[in-house]
Wavefront OBJ file of the C-alpha trace (Angstrom):
o trace
v 146.917 75.471 175.652
v 149.012 77.445 173.315
v 150.590 74.127 171.878
v 147.122 72.582 171.115
v 146.079 75.855 169.350
v 149.259 75.802 166.990
v 148.821 72.193 166.310
v 145.198 72.586 165.324
v 146.058 75.531 162.937
v 148.932 73.338 161.327
v 146.461 70.367 160.747
v 143.875 72.763 159.201
v 146.558 74.237 156.820
v 147.737 70.694 155.809
v 144.194 69.345 155.284
v 143.337 72.527 153.091
v 146.325 71.995 150.997
v 145.596 68.313 150.546
v 142.006 69.103 149.606
v 143.124 71.843 147.189
v 145.677 69.316 145.500
v 143.084 66.460 145.329
v 140.393 68.831 143.800
v 142.962 69.929 141.155
v 143.950 66.441 140.147
v 140.217 65.303 140.071
v 139.393 68.395 138.039
v 142.128 67.719 135.431
v 141.069 63.987 135.169
v 137.266 65.042 134.489
v 138.439 67.454 131.735
v 140.483 65.099 130.005
v 139.815 64.881 126.320
v 140.708 61.674 124.340
v 142.657 62.930 121.593
v 140.207 65.646 120.713
v 141.263 68.624 118.806
v 140.481 71.670 120.640
v 139.974 74.734 118.368
v 139.818 78.303 119.979
v 136.964 80.480 119.077
v 139.370 82.913 117.064
v 140.605 79.865 115.008
v 137.090 78.609 114.408
v 136.039 82.117 113.219
v 138.957 82.246 110.732
v 138.307 78.812 109.224
v 137.601 79.242 105.469
v 134.644 77.124 104.481
v 135.784 76.538 101.033
v 138.641 74.631 102.237
v 136.428 72.188 104.403
v 134.988 68.997 103.141
v 131.402 70.381 103.047
v 129.705 70.259 99.537
v 127.933 73.666 99.148
v 125.772 72.434 96.165
v 124.155 69.760 98.338
v 122.944 71.786 101.229
v 119.219 71.610 101.700
v 117.238 74.476 103.517
v 115.396 73.243 106.436
v 113.520 76.478 107.327
v 109.824 75.509 107.710
v 108.514 78.790 108.809
v 106.390 79.049 105.735
v 102.644 78.531 106.526
v 100.951 75.693 104.710
v 97.258 75.008 104.778
v 95.881 72.315 106.868
v 93.484 69.610 105.815
v 90.826 70.967 108.147
v 91.204 74.613 107.341
v 88.349 76.862 106.341
v 88.037 79.610 103.661
v 85.982 82.684 104.694
v 84.819 84.681 101.498
v 83.707 88.187 102.272
v 82.088 90.010 99.338
v 81.087 93.755 99.803
v 78.168 94.857 97.511
v 78.519 98.500 96.621
v 75.002 99.214 95.383
v 73.283 97.908 98.604
v 76.128 98.555 101.097
v 76.025 94.892 102.413
v 78.937 92.742 103.355
v 78.095 88.964 102.765
v 80.395 86.409 104.570
v 80.446 82.667 103.521
v 82.569 79.909 104.935
v 83.526 76.714 103.193
v 85.894 73.950 103.951
v 89.367 74.060 102.169
v 89.295 72.061 98.738
v 91.663 69.150 98.356
v 93.775 70.934 95.734
v 94.753 73.498 98.375
v 95.848 71.198 101.086
v 99.539 71.822 102.025
v 99.645 74.744 99.769
v 101.074 78.245 100.514
v 99.481 81.784 100.539
v 101.044 82.267 97.026
v 98.997 79.269 95.829
v 95.721 80.724 97.221
v 96.456 84.059 95.454
v 96.864 82.197 92.162
v 93.784 80.343 92.640
v 91.613 83.116 93.656
v 92.962 85.880 91.246
v 89.721 88.193 91.711
v 89.912 87.983 95.505
v 92.319 89.750 97.918
v 93.827 87.451 100.632
v 93.263 89.546 103.772
v 94.482 86.965 106.420
v 96.258 83.600 106.016
v 96.903 80.973 108.622
v 97.285 77.180 108.367
v 93.708 76.923 109.876
v 91.747 79.851 108.109
v 92.044 82.008 105.137
v 89.885 85.012 104.694
v 89.396 86.349 101.031
v 87.754 89.611 100.254
v 86.221 91.353 97.101
v 84.038 94.405 96.199
v 81.318 94.119 93.503
v 79.645 97.213 92.075
v 76.205 95.347 92.423
v 73.492 94.368 94.642
v 73.696 91.223 96.689
v 71.246 88.282 96.056
v 70.043 88.569 99.874
v 67.044 90.809 98.988
v 63.628 89.161 99.357
v 60.151 90.335 99.119
v 57.353 88.317 100.874
v 53.749 88.825 99.797
v 50.358 87.227 99.743
v 49.320 85.877 96.376
v 46.221 83.769 95.907
v 45.758 83.294 99.701
v 49.321 81.923 99.967
v 52.514 83.593 101.443
v 55.049 83.658 98.513
v 58.815 84.685 98.315
v 60.418 86.728 95.665
v 64.085 87.551 95.258
v 64.931 91.140 94.005
v 67.849 91.530 91.672
v 70.231 94.250 91.121
v 67.824 96.095 88.736
v 64.789 95.797 91.208
v 62.997 93.040 89.348
v 61.098 90.500 91.419
v 61.402 86.933 90.743
v 59.431 84.280 92.209
v 61.558 82.089 94.593
v 59.337 79.984 96.565
v 55.645 79.440 97.400
v 55.261 78.617 100.957
v 52.739 76.331 102.436
v 51.452 79.148 104.745
v 47.743 80.003 104.064
v 46.704 83.528 104.653
v 43.252 82.626 105.875
v 44.811 81.050 109.061
v 46.924 84.332 109.918
v 45.759 87.107 112.077
v 44.344 90.142 110.302
v 47.229 92.411 111.151
v 49.632 89.854 109.627
v 47.591 89.487 106.535
v 47.551 93.430 105.984
v 51.361 93.522 106.463
v 51.978 90.979 103.727
v 49.352 91.848 101.419
v 51.299 95.144 100.216
v 54.486 93.093 100.604
v 57.562 93.122 103.107
v 61.069 93.558 101.845
v 63.333 91.626 103.859
v 67.268 91.638 103.630
v 69.176 88.407 104.692
v 68.166 84.743 104.446
v 68.147 84.340 108.225
v 65.879 87.189 108.681
v 63.788 85.717 106.106
v 63.466 82.463 108.061
v 62.867 84.285 111.171
v 60.057 86.391 109.584
v 58.331 83.289 108.096
v 58.652 81.462 111.490
v 56.400 83.970 113.034
v 53.543 82.735 110.773
v 53.806 79.092 111.549
l 1 2 3 4 5 6 7 8 9 10 11 12 13 14 15 16 17 18 19 20 21 22 23 24 25 26 27 28 29 30 31 32 33 34 35 36 37 38 39 40 41 42 43 44 45 46 47 48 49 50 51 52 53 54 55 56 57 58 59 60 61 62 63 64 65 66 67 68 69 70 71 72 73 74 75 76 77 78 79 80 81 82 83 84 85 86 87 88 89 90 91 92 93 94 95 96 97 98 99 100 101 102 103 104 105 106 107 108 109 110 111 112 113 114 115 116 117 118 119 120 121 122 123 124 125 126 127 128 129 130 131 132 133 134 135 136 137 138 139 140 141 142 143 144 145 146 147 148 149 150 151 152 153 154 155 156 157 158 159 160 161 162 163 164 165 166 167 168 169 170 171 172 173 174 175 176 177 178 179 180 181 182 183 184 185 186 187 188 189 190 191 192 193 194 195 196 197 198
């Protein structure tokens, strides 16, 4: 039994040596480079770029991190009117002359605006005016018809529109309300107010 044990150990050792030699030969075959010059990191770091064949004058920058405006972008204009303390927000599609332009191009086009945010899909502009906005309306009865006036920054009323709403068909409380006139701020609120009479 002792002889079998010794023979088994010798066979395992011989097989281990053969396997190690085979792995080394296979590994060197796989790492063989076909006449390729291998340069160490130290040599590569010390290579002088002026001595290479690279033309430094013809190098083009490929950094495209600069945001440019997309064709389906929108511009949001926010105007703050100091006299009435209102902030009016308007949205509009981007004009063709700004497509594929940069934030600097927008600043050059809108000189009296401040660019508060800029992405390729949305640009927000802001400015302050020392006046009253044009979203002030006055609804009143005139000759049996509901009419709409605008109120300018000096408080002057100007006829904007004569509606088709006749006061004779309105409830008495509504007639009394608009007889003296009702000031409404904002076009959306004006539309909602008039819809109550229809």
